[in-house]
N, C-alpha and C positions, 0 to 999 in steps of 0.2 A: 314508760307505759308499755304493757305487754300486749301482744297481738292475740286476742282471744279467738280469732277465726281459725287458728291452727290448734286449738285446745278442745279436746272432747271431754266433757264432764258427764257425771251421772245424770244431772238435770237435763242436759241437752239430749242425751240418749232417750230419756223418758218422753220429753217433749216431741221429739221427732217421731217416735213410734206412735204416740197418741194422736198427733196431728195427721199422720198418714191414715190411721184407722178412722178418725173422725171424718176425713174427706171421702172415704170410700165405703165404709160400712154403714148399713141402714139402721143404726142404733141411736136412739135419742132418749134422753131423760130430762124433763123440764120441771120436775116436782120440787117442792121446797126441801124434801129430804135427800134427794139425789139429783145430780146434774149429769149431763152427758160426759163431761170430763171425769167425774168420779166413777161412772159406770165403766168407761174404758180403762181407767187406772186400775180398777179392781180386776178386770179381765187380763191386763198385762201382768199384774201381780200373780194371778193364778197360773199363767203360763211360765213366767220367769222362775217361780218357786216350785214348779212341777207339783202344784197343790190344788186345793179346792176353794170354792167360794167361802165356805164356813171358816176355813183356817185363815184365809187372808183377811176377811172382815173382822175376825176375832183378834187378830194380831195388830192391825192398824186401827188406831184410836179414832181418827176423824172420818172414817168412811161410813156409809150407810150399812145397815145390818144385811146379812146374807139374804133374808127373806125378801127385803125390798129389791135388792139387785135381781133376785131370781124372778120376781114378778115382772119387772121390766123386760127381762130376757125372754121369758115364756110368752109374754104378750106380743112381742115383735118378731121373735124367731119361730115361725110357723111353716110347716111343710107346704100347706096349701096357699100361703101368701095372705097378706092383710086384705088385699082386694079380691073378692070372689072371682074364681076362674083363673087366677094367676098362680104360677108355680113359685112359691116363696123360696124353696130350696135351690132352684136353679138361679134365682135372682141373687141369693146369698153367695152362690158359687161365682157368679159374674163379678160381684163386688170384691170377693177375695182375690180373684184373678187380677182385677184392677190394682188392688193393693200390692200384690206380688210384683206387677210390672213397674210400680213406682219405686221399687228398691233394686232395679237392675241397672248396672253400670252401662254407660254408653258404648263401651268397647265390645259388648256382646253383639251389637248390630253391624259392626264394621265388615265382617266377612261371613260367608256361609259357615254354619256350625254343625258339628255332630250332635245329634239329639238322642238322648236315651229316654225311653218311656217304660214305665214299670207299674205294677199293681202293688198296693200297700194295704195290708189288713190290720185292723185293730180289733182285738177280741171283744165280743159282746156277750154278756152274761145275763141280760135281762130276760124276763119271761113273756114279754109282749110278742104278739104275732108279727109275721114278716111285714104285713101291711102297715102296722103301727111303728115298728122299730126300724124298718127299711134296712134290715140286715140281709146278708147274702150267705149262702153256703160256701164252705171251703174245706180244705184238708184239715183234719184235726190238729189243733195247736193250742197249747196252754189250757187244755181241758175243755175245749169247746170247738164246735164246727160252725158257729155263727160269728160273722164279722161285719164290721163297718169297713167298707172298702173304698179306697180312693185310687185314682190313677194320676200319676204326675209325669210331666215332661221336664226334662232336666238338660241344661246345656253343658256339653262336655268341653270345658275350657280350663286349661291348666291354671291352677291357683285361684279359680273362681267357680265355685260350685253353686249354681243358681237354678232354682225351680222357676220355670217359665209359666207353667199353667198347672191347674189342678182340676180334676173332674170327679164328682161324686158318682160312685158306681152303685146304682140303685137296682132293685130286684128285676125291673123290666129291661135293664140295659144288657148289652152284650159287648164283647171286645171290639167288634167292628164299629159300633156306634160311638164307643168311647174313643177309639183311635181317630175317627173322623172329627170328633169334637175337639180333641187336643190339637190336631193338625190345623184345623180352622183357626183356633186361638193363636197358634204360633205364627201362622201366616198373617193374621190380623195385627200382630205385634211388629211385623216387618222383619222377622228373623228368617233368613234363608237357610233351608235345610240342606246340608251336605250329604249326610248319611244318617239313617235311623238305626238305633240299636234297641231291639225289642226283647222283652222277657219271654219266658216259656209260655206264659198265659196267652200270648198273641200268636202262637204257632197254630193257626187255623187256616182252613181252605179259603174262607172268605177274605181274611187279611192278605194272604198271599196273592189271591186273584186281584184284589184292589191295588196292591203295590205293583204288581206286574203291569197293570193298566195305567197307573199314575206316573210311571217313570221314575219313582223315588228309589234310590239305592237303600237297601236295608240288610242288616245282619240280625237274624233271629235265632235265639237259643231254641233248639228242638228237643223236646222231651223224648226219652228213650222208652218206648212202649212195646207191649207184646211179650209173650213168653218165648216163642220160637220165631214168629214172623214180625211184621211191622218194622219199625226202625231198629229193634233189637237184633234182627237178622243181619243188619249191616255191620254190627260190632264184632267183626271177626278178623283174624289175621294178626300179623305182627307189626304193622305200621299204619300210619295215617294215610288217607287217600281221599280223592274227590269222586263223587258219583252223582247219579240222579235218582230221585225217588218220587213215586206217585202217591200223593195224599188223597184220601177219600173222605168227603164230608157228608153232610146230611143231604137228603133228597137226590142222591146219586151224583152229586157234584164232586169233581176231582181236579187236581192240579199237579203238574209235574214240576219239581224244583230242583235246583242244584244243591247238593249237600257237601259239606266238609266234615268228614268223619275223623276225629282226632283220637289217637291212642296216647294217653298221658300216664305218668307215673306219680303216685302220691306217697308221701311218707311224713311222719311226724318228727321232723328234725329236732325240734326244740325239746320234746319230751322223750323221744326214742321209744315210745310205747308201741308204735305200729311199724310193721315191716314195709319195705318198698313193694308196691303192688300196682298193677295196671288197671286203669279205668278208661272209660270212653266218654267223649263229648261229641255232640253233633250240632252243626250250625246250618241254617238255611241261608243261602246266598241269593239275594234279589238284586239283579243288575250289578253284581260285583264279581270280579275275577280274582279270587284269592286262593292261595294254597291253604291246606289245613293249618299249618303253623301260623301263617299270617292271620287267618280268621280267628284263631284262639287268642293270639297276642292282641289283636285289635279289639276283640270283644271284652278283654280284661279291663279295658279303659272304662267301660260302663259301670264297673263295680263301685265307682265313686258315688253312684246314686244310693248305695247302701249306707255310705257315710252320711249323706244328707238325711236319711231316715233316722240314723242314730242321733244326729244333732237335733232333728225335729222332735224326737222322743224326749230329749232333755228339756225342751221348751213347750211341752204339751201338758195342759192341766188335766185334772182328774174330775170325774163326776159320776154320780149314780142316777142322774136325771133320765127319765124316759123320753125326753124330748130329743129326737134324732137331729133336729136342726142345730141345737146347742152342741151336741156331740161333734157334728161335722164342723161347726165353727171352731171348736178347740183344736181339731186337726188342722184346719186351714190356717188358724192363727199361729200354730207352731212353725209352719213353713214360711209364713210371712216374717216372723221374727228372725228366723235363720237368714232369710234374704236381707233383712235390715242389718243384721250383724255383719254379713259379708260385705255389704255396701260401705258401712262405716269403717270396717277394717281396711278396705281398699282405699278409702279416702284419707285415713289418718295413720297408716303404718308404712307408707312408702319411704324407703331409705335411698337417697341418691348414691350412686356409685358409677364408676367407669364401666361402660358396657350396658347400662340400663338399670333401672331401679328394681329393687326387690322388696317384698313385704316382710316386715318384722312381725310375723304372726304371733309370736309368743307374748308380745306386749298387749294384745287385745284378743284373748281367746274367748270362746263362747261362755265359759264360766264367769269371766269378768264382765261380759256384756249383761248376763243375767244379774250379777251382783250390782251393777250400775243401776238397773231398773229397780231392784229391791231397795237399795239405799236411797234413791231419789224419792221413792214412795214413803219410806220411813221419815225422811226429812220433811216431806210435805204434810203428812197426816199424823206423824207421831206413832210410836209403837209401844206395846206393853213392856215395861222394864221390871215390873215386880207384881207379885200377887200377895194378898194378905190372907192369912189363915183365918177361917171363920170361928175357930175356937182354939183354946190352948191344947196342944197335942198331949195325948195321954202318954204316960211314961211306958 
């Protein structure tokens, strides 16, 4: 008799993901055409296939049609909430954060951790107003300056890239309010912050003043601005150095911070198309005593958050729906599935060896995780294997 507790199957992957979503997401369907399980299964299929409601419902035989699913989603996913006076989008955000926490391995809480916080934009091409679409302005990218923006907090732990919290960046928000919300969420999880690694978007006077008063250690990427003055005036000389700089904000507020100014050299070694040239990077040091070289090497560790964004992009469904709550749900669902994949990989790919276990990551890559969900859905509902021509084709 085999021990099934050590075996991870496609059905178990689907059941775990659906169970965790059903426990935390405020989505229900009790009709005779659609049940809650079917609703969640279709959403998981949309994410795992990087597809749309129409494509998944058309391919799976036993699921409700796309219009039925969409009616349930639009009825329950509302910005203003089902109860008058409540914020449905923030409630959805809290539910997604609870689902993220359910997929975090216990080893994350054992010690103080380095936390990276970043802003992530998804292009928005709709014609709705900012009040309707809840998009924000940003630097032109992919043919638009309108984006749905989220901020994520990510634990920097070797071999375990886990998103701890997510925050929807709405038009009325600013980086300070978003940072406070994420830090409150992290503290609520019981995760102790060792150091913060913040993106350029958080290099503001308000954020630096807050961090100086809170006692948190932080390393912030500083944008190089100005033509001859500002931080660009610091990018001179032949070597890296430490200095101080006074940043000026709105309403006459200012703050003086330690800066690590790094002179680096870049080259395209793989293609050989570019010549070796010098560039500059600047970092703001909050309660940290680091040399420019140490600051640059330490900050490079946060680039793992970009990997988490690429993985989340692989598990994000597509939609043309004008409902911003559904759009944010697809973004949050992608981070949830990446967390679920990391947790299952941690549980089922440990290989014993002398000196400590290692993870056989090749045996359960993200593509296989997505394929498991897809195959389990096909086994449960059936899929289209053939089509019949409506008429004899013309020669």
